[in-house]
N, CA, C and O atoms as a GROMACS GRO file, in nm:
protein
  380
    1MET      N    1   4.123  -1.773  -2.107
    1MET     CA    2   4.211  -1.791  -1.993
    1MET      C    3   4.346  -1.728  -2.024
    1MET      O    4   4.401  -1.747  -2.132
    2GLU      N    5   4.397  -1.653  -1.929
    2GLU     CA    6   4.527  -1.590  -1.945
    2GLU      C    7   4.637  -1.693  -1.928
    2GLU      O    8   4.614  -1.804  -1.880
    3LYS      N    9   4.758  -1.654  -1.968
    3LYS     CA   10   4.873  -1.742  -1.952
    3LYS      C   11   4.897  -1.770  -1.804
    3LYS      O   12   4.884  -1.680  -1.720
    4ILE      N   13   4.931  -1.893  -1.773
    4ILE     CA   14   4.957  -1.932  -1.634
    4ILE      C   15   5.092  -1.875  -1.590
    4ILE      O   16   5.191  -1.885  -1.662
    5LYS      N   17   5.094  -1.815  -1.472
    5LYS     CA   18   5.218  -1.762  -1.415
    5LYS      C   19   5.307  -1.878  -1.372
    5LYS      O   20   5.257  -1.986  -1.337
    6THR      N   21   5.437  -1.857  -1.374
    6THR     CA   22   5.529  -1.957  -1.322
    6THR      C   23   5.598  -1.901  -1.198
    6THR      O   24   5.622  -1.781  -1.187
    7ILE      N   25   5.628  -1.992  -1.106
    7ILE     CA   26   5.694  -1.952  -0.982
    7ILE      C   27   5.782  -2.068  -0.936
    7ILE      O   28   5.742  -2.184  -0.944
    8GLY      N   29   5.900  -2.035  -0.888
    8GLY     CA   30   5.992  -2.138  -0.838
    8GLY      C   31   5.946  -2.195  -0.706
    8GLY      O   32   5.884  -2.125  -0.625
    9ILE      N   33   5.975  -2.320  -0.684
    9ILE     CA   34   5.931  -2.386  -0.562
    9ILE      C   35   5.989  -2.319  -0.438
    9ILE      O   36   5.923  -2.313  -0.334
   10ALA      N   37   6.111  -2.270  -0.447
   10ALA     CA   38   6.172  -2.201  -0.332
   10ALA      C   39   6.096  -2.072  -0.300
   10ALA      O   40   6.086  -2.033  -0.184
   11GLU      N   41   6.042  -2.007  -0.401
   11GLU     CA   42   5.965  -1.884  -0.381
   11GLU      C   43   5.825  -1.914  -0.327
   11GLU      O   44   5.766  -1.831  -0.257
   12VAL      N   45   5.773  -2.033  -0.359
   12VAL     CA   46   5.639  -2.071  -0.313
   12VAL      C   47   5.637  -2.094  -0.162
   12VAL      O   48   5.544  -2.052  -0.093
   13ARG      N   49   5.738  -2.161  -0.113
   13ARG     CA   50   5.738  -2.204   0.028
   13ARG      C   51   5.705  -2.090   0.126
   13ARG      O   52   5.614  -2.106   0.207
   14PRO      N   53   5.773  -1.977   0.122
   14PRO     CA   54   5.744  -1.874   0.222
   14PRO      C   55   5.612  -1.801   0.202
   14PRO      O   56   5.561  -1.738   0.295
   15LYS      N   57   5.555  -1.808   0.083
   15LYS     CA   58   5.430  -1.736   0.063
   15LYS      C   59   5.316  -1.824   0.014
   15LYS      O   60   5.229  -1.779  -0.061
   16LEU      N   61   5.317  -1.950   0.056
   16LEU     CA   62   5.214  -2.043   0.013
   16LEU      C   63   5.074  -1.997   0.054
   16LEU      O   64   4.982  -2.003  -0.027
   17THR      N   65   5.058  -1.951   0.175
   17THR     CA   66   4.926  -1.906   0.221
   17THR      C   67   4.875  -1.792   0.134
   17THR      O   68   4.758  -1.792   0.094
   18GLN      N   69   4.959  -1.696   0.104
   18GLN     CA   70   4.922  -1.582   0.020
   18GLN      C   71   4.882  -1.629  -0.120
   18GLN      O   72   4.782  -1.582  -0.175
   19LEU      N   73   4.959  -1.722  -0.178
   19LEU     CA   74   4.929  -1.772  -0.312
   19LEU      C   75   4.798  -1.850  -0.315
   19LEU      O   76   4.719  -1.837  -0.408
   20VAL      N   77   4.776  -1.932  -0.212
   20VAL     CA   78   4.650  -2.009  -0.204
   20VAL      C   79   4.532  -1.914  -0.194
   20VAL      O   80   4.430  -1.934  -0.260
   21ASP      N   81   4.544  -1.811  -0.110
   21ASP     CA   82   4.437  -1.712  -0.099
   21ASP      C   83   4.410  -1.644  -0.234
   21ASP      O   84   4.296  -1.624  -0.273
   22GLU      N   85   4.517  -1.611  -0.304
   22GLU     CA   86   4.505  -1.543  -0.433
   22GLU      C   87   4.431  -1.628  -0.536
   22GLU      O   88   4.337  -1.581  -0.600
   23VAL      N   89   4.473  -1.754  -0.552
   23VAL     CA   90   4.408  -1.837  -0.653
   23VAL      C   91   4.267  -1.878  -0.612
   23VAL      O   92   4.181  -1.898  -0.698
   24SER      N   93   4.244  -1.890  -0.481
   24SER     CA   94   4.110  -1.930  -0.437
   24SER      C   95   4.008  -1.818  -0.458
   24SER      O   96   3.887  -1.844  -0.461
   25LYS      N   97   4.056  -1.694  -0.472
   25LYS     CA   98   3.967  -1.581  -0.497
   25LYS      C   99   3.956  -1.550  -0.646
   25LYS      O  100   3.913  -1.441  -0.684
   26GLY      N  101   3.995  -1.645  -0.731
   26GLY     CA  102   3.982  -1.627  -0.874
   26GLY      C  103   4.106  -1.577  -0.943
   26GLY      O  104   4.103  -1.546  -1.062
   27GLY      N  105   4.216  -1.569  -0.870
   27GLY     CA  106   4.341  -1.525  -0.932
   27GLY      C  107   4.394  -1.628  -1.030
   27GLY      O  108   4.353  -1.744  -1.031
   28GLN      N  109   4.488  -1.583  -1.113
   28GLN     CA  110   4.549  -1.670  -1.212
   28GLN      C  111   4.619  -1.788  -1.146
   28GLN      O  112   4.679  -1.772  -1.040
   29PRO      N  113   4.613  -1.906  -1.209
   29PRO     CA  114   4.687  -2.020  -1.155
   29PRO      C  115   4.838  -2.002  -1.171
   29PRO      O  116   4.884  -1.919  -1.249
   30TYR      N  117   4.913  -2.081  -1.097
   30TYR     CA  118   5.059  -2.080  -1.105
   30TYR      C  119   5.109  -2.218  -1.144
   30TYR      O  120   5.056  -2.319  -1.098
   31THR      N  121   5.210  -2.222  -1.229
   31THR     CA  122   5.286  -2.345  -1.251
   31THR      C  123   5.406  -2.337  -1.158
   31THR      O  124   5.481  -2.239  -1.159
   32ILE      N  125   5.422  -2.440  -1.078
   32ILE     CA  126   5.532  -2.443  -0.983
   32ILE      C  127   5.649  -2.517  -1.048
   32ILE      O  128   5.636  -2.631  -1.092
   33ILE      N  129   5.763  -2.447  -1.051
   33ILE     CA  130   5.882  -2.497  -1.119
   33ILE      C  131   5.985  -2.542  -1.016
   33ILE      O  132   6.008  -2.475  -0.916
   34SER      N  133   6.047  -2.656  -1.044
   34SER     CA  134   6.161  -2.701  -0.964
   34SER      C  135   6.272  -2.732  -1.062
   34SER      O  136   6.257  -2.815  -1.151
   35GLY      N  137   6.385  -2.665  -1.045
   35GLY     CA  138   6.489  -2.675  -1.146
   35GLY      C  139   6.438  -2.608  -1.272
   35GLY      O  140   6.399  -2.491  -1.269
   36SER      N  141   6.436  -2.680  -1.380
   36SER     CA  142   6.381  -2.622  -1.503
   36SER      C  143   6.255  -2.696  -1.547
   36SER      O  144   6.212  -2.686  -1.662
   37HIS      N  145   6.195  -2.772  -1.453
   37HIS     CA  146   6.079  -2.854  -1.488
   37HIS      C  147   5.954  -2.810  -1.412
   37HIS      O  148   5.960  -2.779  -1.293
   38ALA      N  149   5.842  -2.806  -1.483
   38ALA     CA  150   5.713  -2.782  -1.418
   38ALA      C  151   5.678  -2.905  -1.335
   38ALA      O  152   5.683  -3.018  -1.385
   39LYS      N  153   5.643  -2.883  -1.210
   39LYS     CA  154   5.614  -2.994  -1.119
   39LYS      C  155   5.468  -3.001  -1.076
   39LYS      O  156   5.417  -3.110  -1.048
   40ALA      N  157   5.400  -2.885  -1.071
   40ALA     CA  158   5.262  -2.884  -1.024
   40ALA      C  159   5.195  -2.755  -1.069
   40ALA      O  160   5.260  -2.662  -1.116
   41VAL      N  161   5.063  -2.754  -1.054
   41VAL     CA  162   4.985  -2.633  -1.083
   41VAL      C  163   4.905  -2.599  -0.959
   41VAL      O  164   4.842  -2.686  -0.898
   42LEU      N  165   4.908  -2.473  -0.921
   42LEU     CA  166   4.830  -2.425  -0.808
   42LEU      C  167   4.716  -2.343  -0.863
   42LEU      O  168   4.737  -2.239  -0.927
   43MET      N  169   4.593  -2.389  -0.839
   43MET     CA  170   4.475  -2.316  -0.888
   43MET      C  171   4.364  -2.327  -0.785
   43MET      O  172   4.365  -2.415  -0.698
   44GLY      N  173   4.269  -2.237  -0.796
   44GLY     CA  174   4.156  -2.239  -0.705
   44GLY      C  175   4.065  -2.358  -0.730
   44GLY      O  176   4.059  -2.411  -0.841
   45VAL      N  177   3.994  -2.399  -0.628
   45VAL     CA  178   3.904  -2.514  -0.637
   45VAL      C  179   3.794  -2.488  -0.740
   45VAL      O  180   3.756  -2.579  -0.814
   46ALA      N  181   3.741  -2.367  -0.745
   46ALA     CA  182   3.634  -2.337  -0.840
   46ALA      C  183   3.682  -2.356  -0.984
   46ALA      O  184   3.611  -2.412  -1.067
   47GLU      N  185   3.802  -2.308  -1.012
   47GLU     CA  186   3.857  -2.324  -1.147
   47GLU      C  187   3.884  -2.471  -1.177
   47GLU      O  188   3.857  -2.518  -1.288
   48TYR      N  189   3.938  -2.543  -1.080
   48TYR     CA  190   3.963  -2.686  -1.098
   48TYR      C  191   3.833  -2.760  -1.127
   48TYR      O  192   3.826  -2.840  -1.220
   49ASN      N  193   3.730  -2.734  -1.048
   49ASN     CA  194   3.601  -2.800  -1.069
   49ASN      C  195   3.543  -2.768  -1.206
   49ASN      O  196   3.485  -2.855  -1.270
   50ALA      N  197   3.557  -2.643  -1.251
   50ALA     CA  198   3.509  -2.604  -1.383
   50ALA      C  199   3.583  -2.681  -1.492
   50ALA      O  200   3.522  -2.725  -1.590
   51LEU      N  201   3.714  -2.698  -1.477
   51LEU     CA  202   3.792  -2.774  -1.574
   51LEU      C  203   3.749  -2.921  -1.578
   51LEU      O  204   3.735  -2.980  -1.685
   52ILE      N  205   3.727  -2.979  -1.461
   52ILE     CA  206   3.683  -3.119  -1.454
   52ILE      C  207   3.547  -3.134  -1.519
   52ILE      O  208   3.523  -3.230  -1.593
   53GLU      N  209   3.457  -3.040  -1.492
   53GLU     CA  210   3.323  -3.045  -1.552
   53GLU      C  211   3.332  -3.036  -1.705
   53GLU      O  212   3.262  -3.110  -1.775
   54ARG      N  213   3.417  -2.946  -1.756
   54ARG     CA  214   3.436  -2.936  -1.901
   54ARG      C  215   3.491  -3.064  -1.959
   54ARG      O  216   3.449  -3.109  -2.066
   55LEU      N  217   3.586  -3.124  -1.889
   55LEU     CA  218   3.646  -3.249  -1.935
   55LEU      C  219   3.540  -3.360  -1.941
   55LEU      O  220   3.534  -3.435  -2.038
   56GLU      N  221   3.456  -3.369  -1.838
   56GLU     CA  222   3.350  -3.470  -1.838
   56GLU      C  223   3.252  -3.446  -1.952
   56GLU      O  224   3.207  -3.541  -2.016
   57ASP      N  225   3.219  -3.319  -1.978
   57ASP     CA  226   3.130  -3.288  -2.090
   57ASP      C  227   3.193  -3.331  -2.223
   57ASP      O  228   3.125  -3.388  -2.308
   58LEU      N  229   3.322  -3.303  -2.241
   58LEU     CA  230   3.391  -3.343  -2.364
   58LEU      C  231   3.398  -3.494  -2.378
   58LEU      O  232   3.385  -3.547  -2.489
   59GLU      N  233   3.417  -3.565  -2.266
   59GLU     CA  234   3.416  -3.711  -2.272
   59GLU      C  235   3.280  -3.763  -2.315
   59GLU      O  236   3.271  -3.857  -2.394
   60ASP      N  237   3.173  -3.702  -2.262
   60ASP     CA  238   3.037  -3.740  -2.302
   60ASP      C  239   3.015  -3.717  -2.451
   60ASP      O  240   2.957  -3.801  -2.519
   61ILE      N  241   3.060  -3.603  -2.500
   61ILE     CA  242   3.045  -3.571  -2.643
   61ILE      C  243   3.123  -3.672  -2.728
   61ILE      O  244   3.073  -3.718  -2.830
   62ALA      N  245   3.244  -3.705  -2.684
   62ALA     CA  246   3.325  -3.802  -2.759
   62ALA      C  247   3.256  -3.938  -2.762
   62ALA      O  248   3.257  -4.005  -2.865
   63GLU      N  249   3.197  -3.980  -2.650
   63GLU     CA  250   3.125  -4.107  -2.646
   63GLU      C  251   3.004  -4.104  -2.739
   63GLU      O  252   2.977  -4.202  -2.809
   64MET      N  253   2.931  -3.993  -2.740
   64MET     CA  254   2.815  -3.981  -2.829
   64MET      C  255   2.859  -3.987  -2.974
   64MET      O  256   2.796  -4.055  -3.055
   65ASN      N  257   2.966  -3.916  -3.008
   65ASN     CA  258   3.017  -3.919  -3.145
   65ASN      C  259   3.059  -4.059  -3.185
   65ASN      O  260   3.034  -4.102  -3.298
   66GLN      N  261   3.123  -4.130  -3.095
   66GLN     CA  262   3.164  -4.268  -3.123
   66GLN      C  263   3.042  -4.356  -3.146
   66GLN      O  264   3.042  -4.439  -3.237
   67ALA      N  265   2.939  -4.339  -3.066
   67ALA     CA  266   2.817  -4.420  -3.081
   67ALA      C  267   2.749  -4.392  -3.214
   67ALA      O  268   2.695  -4.483  -3.277
   68VAL      N  269   2.751  -4.267  -3.258
   68VAL     CA  270   2.691  -4.232  -3.387
   68VAL      C  271   2.768  -4.297  -3.501
   68VAL      O  272   2.707  -4.341  -3.599
   69ARG      N  273   2.899  -4.305  -3.489
   69ARG     CA  274   2.983  -4.364  -3.594
   69ARG      C  275   2.970  -4.515  -3.600
   69ARG      O  276   2.999  -4.576  -3.703
   70GLU      N  277   2.929  -4.577  -3.490
   70GLU     CA  278   2.919  -4.722  -3.484
   70GLU      C  279   2.773  -4.764  -3.468
   70GLU      O  280   2.728  -4.787  -3.356
   71PRO      N  281   2.698  -4.773  -3.578
   71PRO     CA  282   2.556  -4.804  -3.569
   71PRO      C  283   2.525  -4.934  -3.496
   71PRO      O  284   2.422  -4.944  -3.430
   72GLU      N  285   2.614  -5.033  -3.506
   72GLU     CA  286   2.586  -5.161  -3.440
   72GLU      C  287   2.590  -5.148  -3.288
   72GLU      O  288   2.539  -5.235  -3.217
   73SER      N  289   2.651  -5.041  -3.237
   73SER     CA  290   2.659  -5.024  -3.092
   73SER      C  291   2.544  -4.942  -3.035
   73SER      O  292   2.539  -4.916  -2.915
   74ARG      N  293   2.453  -4.901  -3.121
   74ARG     CA  294   2.340  -4.821  -3.072
   74ARG      C  295   2.248  -4.907  -2.986
   74ARG      O  296   2.232  -5.027  -3.008
   75MET      N  297   2.190  -4.843  -2.888
   75MET     CA  298   2.098  -4.914  -2.800
   75MET      C  299   1.962  -4.846  -2.803
   75MET      O  300   1.950  -4.728  -2.839
   76SER      N  301   1.863  -4.920  -2.766
   76SER     CA  302   1.728  -4.864  -2.762
   76SER      C  303   1.716  -4.764  -2.647
   76SER      O  304   1.801  -4.760  -2.558
   77TRP      N  305   1.611  -4.685  -2.652
   77TRP     CA  306   1.586  -4.588  -2.546
   77TRP      C  307   1.570  -4.659  -2.412
   77TRP      O  308   1.620  -4.611  -2.310
   78GLN      N  309   1.502  -4.773  -2.411
   78GLN     CA  310   1.482  -4.848  -2.288
   78GLN      C  311   1.616  -4.895  -2.231
   78GLN      O  312   1.639  -4.886  -2.110
   79GLU      N  313   1.705  -4.944  -2.318
   79GLU     CA  314   1.838  -4.986  -2.273
   79GLU      C  315   1.917  -4.867  -2.218
   79GLU      O  316   1.986  -4.879  -2.116
   80HIS      N  317   1.905  -4.754  -2.285
   80HIS     CA  318   1.975  -4.633  -2.242
   80HIS      C  319   1.926  -4.588  -2.105
   80HIS      O  320   2.007  -4.554  -2.018
   81LYS      N  321   1.794  -4.588  -2.083
   81LYS     CA  322   1.738  -4.548  -1.953
   81LYS      C  323   1.788  -4.642  -1.843
   81LYS      O  324   1.822  -4.598  -1.734
   82LYS      N  325   1.790  -4.771  -1.874
   82LYS     CA  326   1.836  -4.868  -1.775
   82LYS      C  327   1.983  -4.842  -1.740
   82LYS      O  328   2.021  -4.847  -1.623
   83LYS      N  329   2.065  -4.815  -1.840
   83LYS     CA  330   2.206  -4.788  -1.817
   83LYS      C  331   2.225  -4.662  -1.733
   83LYS      O  332   2.308  -4.659  -1.642
   84LEU      N  333   2.146  -4.557  -1.762
   84LEU     CA  334   2.155  -4.433  -1.683
   84LEU      C  335   2.117  -4.457  -1.538
   84LEU      O  336   2.183  -4.407  -1.447
   85LYS      N  337   2.010  -4.533  -1.516
   85LYS     CA  338   1.968  -4.563  -1.379
   85LYS      C  339   2.077  -4.641  -1.304
   85LYS      O  340   2.104  -4.615  -1.187
   86GLU      N  341   2.139  -4.736  -1.374
   86GLU     CA  342   2.247  -4.814  -1.311
   86GLU      C  343   2.365  -4.724  -1.276
   86GLU      O  344   2.420  -4.737  -1.167
   87SER      N  345   2.404  -4.634  -1.366
   87SER     CA  346   2.518  -4.546  -1.338
   87SER      C  347   2.485  -4.448  -1.228
   87SER      O  348   2.573  -4.415  -1.148
   88ASP      N  349   2.360  -4.400  -1.221
   88ASP     CA  350   2.321  -4.309  -1.114
   88ASP      C  351   2.326  -4.381  -0.979
   88ASP      O  352   2.372  -4.324  -0.881
   89SER      N  353   2.279  -4.504  -0.974
   89SER     CA  354   2.279  -4.576  -0.846
   89SER      C  355   2.421  -4.608  -0.804
   89SER      O  356   2.450  -4.612  -0.685
   90ILE      N  357   2.510  -4.632  -0.899
   90ILE     CA  358   2.650  -4.658  -0.865
   90ILE      C  359   2.714  -4.532  -0.811
   90ILE      O  360   2.781  -4.537  -0.708
   91SER      N  361   2.695  -4.417  -0.878
   91SER     CA  362   2.760  -4.294  -0.834
   91SER      C  363   2.702  -4.247  -0.701
   91SER      O  364   2.776  -4.194  -0.618
   92VAL      N  365   2.572  -4.264  -0.679
   92VAL     CA  366   2.511  -4.224  -0.553
   92VAL      C  367   2.562  -4.312  -0.440
   92VAL      O  368   2.590  -4.264  -0.331
   93GLY      N  369   2.572  -4.440  -0.467
   93GLY     CA  370   2.617  -4.535  -0.366
   93GLY      C  371   2.764  -4.521  -0.332
   93GLY      O  372   2.806  -4.559  -0.223
   94SER      N  373   2.844  -4.467  -0.426
   94SER     CA  374   2.988  -4.460  -0.401
   94SER      C  375   3.031  -4.332  -0.334
   94SER      O  376   3.149  -4.318  -0.301
   95THR      N  377   2.941  -4.237  -0.313
   95THR     CA  378   2.980  -4.110  -0.249
   95THR      C  379   2.970  -4.116  -0.100
   95THR      O  380   3.000  -4.017  -0.033
   0.00000   0.00000   0.00000
């Protein structure tokens, strides 16, 4: 990933539509600056979704690593299947 561009909030206002079109087509994200502080990041939905997916994968890996380190917290395959079914029914029901 290339370095994120920075842009002042006053500069964003008049060309927001252009910037949204740019990032939604795979363009580099922007850090929006107000004063001397970063306030927000403007990025395309596809890039955002990819970042969230990577984060979820890393969280899963961290949980697996933690389970390996704590033998007393291991569960049987049957318990694991039951837990997966419960989490699937919760996520399906909450959408």
